Short mmCIF file of the C-alpha atoms (twelve columns), coordinates in Angstrom:
data_MODEL
# 
_entry.id   MODEL 
# 
loop_
_atom_site.group_PDB 
_atom_site.id 
_atom_site.type_symbol 
_atom_site.label_atom_id 
_atom_site.label_alt_id 
_atom_site.label_comp_id 
_atom_site.label_asym_id 
_atom_site.label_seq_id 
_atom_site.Cartn_x 
_atom_site.Cartn_y 
_atom_site.Cartn_z 
_atom_site.pdbx_PDB_model_num 
ATOM 1  C CA . UNK A 1  4.484  206.470 164.162 1 
ATOM 2  C CA . UNK A 2  6.963  208.103 166.456 1 
ATOM 3  C CA . UNK A 3  9.564  210.965 165.185 1 
ATOM 4  C CA . UNK A 4  12.246 212.922 167.221 1 
ATOM 5  C CA . UNK A 5  13.355 216.559 166.241 1 
ATOM 6  C CA . UNK A 6  15.754 218.774 167.767 1 
ATOM 7  C CA . UNK A 7  17.878 221.535 167.299 1 
ATOM 8  C CA . UNK A 8  21.458 221.993 168.011 1 
ATOM 9  C CA . UNK A 9  23.128 225.004 169.496 1 
ATOM 10 C CA . UNK A 10 26.629 226.370 170.799 1 
ATOM 11 C CA . UNK A 11 26.273 226.169 174.617 1 
ATOM 12 C CA . UNK A 12 28.129 229.500 174.917 1 
ATOM 13 C CA . UNK A 13 27.029 231.661 172.032 1 
ATOM 14 C CA . UNK A 14 23.631 230.101 171.640 1 
ATOM 15 C CA . UNK A 15 24.057 230.315 167.729 1 
ATOM 16 C CA . UNK A 16 22.624 227.340 165.593 1 
ATOM 17 C CA . UNK A 17 25.238 224.558 164.497 1 
ATOM 18 C CA . UNK A 18 25.013 223.670 160.937 1 
ATOM 19 C CA . UNK A 19 26.137 220.416 159.732 1 
ATOM 20 C CA . UNK A 20 26.610 218.534 162.760 1 
ATOM 21 C CA . UNK A 21 26.393 214.855 162.218 1 
ATOM 22 C CA . UNK A 22 23.443 213.521 164.082 1 
ATOM 23 C CA . UNK A 23 22.991 209.664 164.245 1 
ATOM 24 C CA . UNK A 24 20.595 207.545 165.973 1 
ATOM 25 C CA . UNK A 25 20.908 203.980 167.161 1 
ATOM 26 C CA . UNK A 26 17.792 202.003 168.482 1 
ATOM 27 C CA . UNK A 27 18.887 200.584 171.718 1 
ATOM 28 C CA . UNK A 28 16.273 197.805 171.337 1 
ATOM 29 C CA . UNK A 29 18.028 196.822 167.995 1 
ATOM 30 C CA . UNK A 30 14.966 196.970 165.859 1 
ATOM 31 C CA . UNK A 31 16.433 199.419 163.434 1 
ATOM 32 C CA . UNK A 32 19.474 200.315 161.356 1 
ATOM 33 C CA . UNK A 33 21.767 203.197 162.382 1 
ATOM 34 C CA . UNK A 34 21.025 206.289 160.412 1 
ATOM 35 C CA . UNK A 35 22.775 209.525 160.248 1 
ATOM 36 C CA . UNK A 36 21.835 213.191 158.946 1 
ATOM 37 C CA . UNK A 37 23.267 216.408 159.166 1 
ATOM 38 C CA . UNK A 38 21.638 219.388 160.785 1 
ATOM 39 C CA . UNK A 39 20.326 222.323 158.668 1 
ATOM 40 C CA . UNK A 40 21.358 226.159 158.627 1 
ATOM 41 C CA . UNK A 41 19.166 226.471 161.642 1 
ATOM 42 C CA . UNK A 42 20.601 223.552 163.694 1 
ATOM 43 C CA . UNK A 43 17.552 221.312 162.953 1 
ATOM 44 C CA . UNK A 44 17.326 217.766 162.606 1 
ATOM 45 C CA . UNK A 45 14.157 215.327 162.333 1 
ATOM 46 C CA . UNK A 46 13.638 211.509 162.255 1 
ATOM 47 C CA . UNK A 47 10.330 210.143 161.422 1 
ATOM 48 C CA . UNK A 48 8.742  206.638 161.327 1 
ATOM 49 C CA . UNK A 49 10.543 205.498 164.430 1 
ATOM 50 C CA . UNK A 50 9.187  202.381 166.427 1 
ATOM 51 C CA . UNK A 51 8.472  202.702 170.048 1 
ATOM 52 C CA . UNK A 52 11.570 202.161 172.141 1 
ATOM 53 C CA . UNK A 53 14.837 203.526 173.410 1 
ATOM 54 C CA . UNK A 54 17.310 205.474 170.984 1 
ATOM 55 C CA . UNK A 55 20.697 206.871 171.377 1 
ATOM 56 C CA . UNK A 56 21.606 209.971 169.649 1 
ATOM 57 C CA . UNK A 57 24.820 211.126 168.941 1 
ATOM 58 C CA . UNK A 58 26.157 214.452 167.934 1 
ATOM 59 C CA . UNK A 59 29.483 215.052 166.369 1 
ATOM 60 C CA . UNK A 60 30.872 218.380 165.206 1 
ATOM 61 C CA . UNK A 61 34.585 219.424 164.420 1 
ATOM 62 C CA . UNK A 62 35.744 221.737 167.377 1 
ATOM 63 C CA . UNK A 63 33.069 220.428 169.765 1 
ATOM 64 C CA . UNK A 64 32.929 217.680 172.183 1 
ATOM 65 C CA . UNK A 65 30.886 214.585 170.903 1 
ATOM 66 C CA . UNK A 66 27.580 214.422 173.119 1 
ATOM 67 C CA . UNK A 67 25.226 211.469 173.308 1 
ATOM 68 C CA . UNK A 68 21.443 211.599 174.593 1 
ATOM 69 C CA . UNK A 69 19.114 208.987 175.222 1 
ATOM 70 C CA . UNK A 70 15.520 208.989 174.608 1 
ATOM 71 C CA . UNK A 71 12.291 206.744 175.244 1 
ATOM 72 C CA . UNK A 72 9.853  207.245 172.392 1 
ATOM 73 C CA . UNK A 73 6.993  205.808 174.385 1 
ATOM 74 C CA . UNK A 74 7.154  208.435 176.925 1 
ATOM 75 C CA . UNK A 75 6.405  211.024 174.206 1 
ATOM 76 C CA . UNK A 76 3.082  212.887 174.297 1 
ATOM 77 C CA . UNK A 77 3.309  215.896 171.677 1 
ATOM 78 C CA . UNK A 78 1.297  215.081 168.469 1 
ATOM 79 C CA . UNK A 79 1.240  216.836 164.865 1 
ATOM 80 C CA . UNK A 80 -1.384 217.297 162.346 1 
ATOM 81 C CA . UNK A 81 -0.523 214.213 160.975 1 
ATOM 82 C CA . UNK A 82 -1.102 212.024 164.127 1 
ATOM 83 C CA . UNK A 83 2.764  211.760 164.433 1 
ATOM 84 C CA . UNK A 84 3.941  211.281 167.993 1 
ATOM 85 C CA . UNK A 85 6.836  213.748 168.547 1 
ATOM 86 C CA . UNK A 86 9.896  214.146 171.045 1 
ATOM 87 C CA . UNK A 87 11.480 217.468 170.649 1 
ATOM 88 C CA . UNK A 88 14.824 217.994 172.111 1 
ATOM 89 C CA . UNK A 89 17.613 220.940 172.437 1 
ATOM 90 C CA . UNK A 90 21.030 220.206 172.332 1 
ATOM 91 C CA . UNK A 91 23.813 222.266 173.607 1 
ATOM 92 C CA . UNK A 92 27.522 221.445 172.357 1 
ATOM 93 C CA . UNK A 93 30.540 222.503 174.334 1 
ATOM 94 C CA . UNK A 94 33.677 223.751 172.404 1 
ATOM 95 C CA . UNK A 95 36.559 221.178 172.629 1 
ATOM 96 C CA . UNK A 96 39.627 222.399 174.353 1 
# 
């Protein structure tokens, strides 16, 4: 199976952003949209994903919303459970 892990940081300060809403949507349409909050270190993770393209949206009050697109079939990192992992770092900008 595939997994996506990531960290969300403030673009200017470099500090981790806690409780940002992270949602994932399968562009291929094979899975339901799911969401979670980042932890104190700004970390999030989704496991058991199917091969395909995903859009990840990041929303946090006082920051500009951001979207990124990931193709999990291009992932090459593996963990000890033979899970194929894509790692991303997201830098959010404060809204005006």
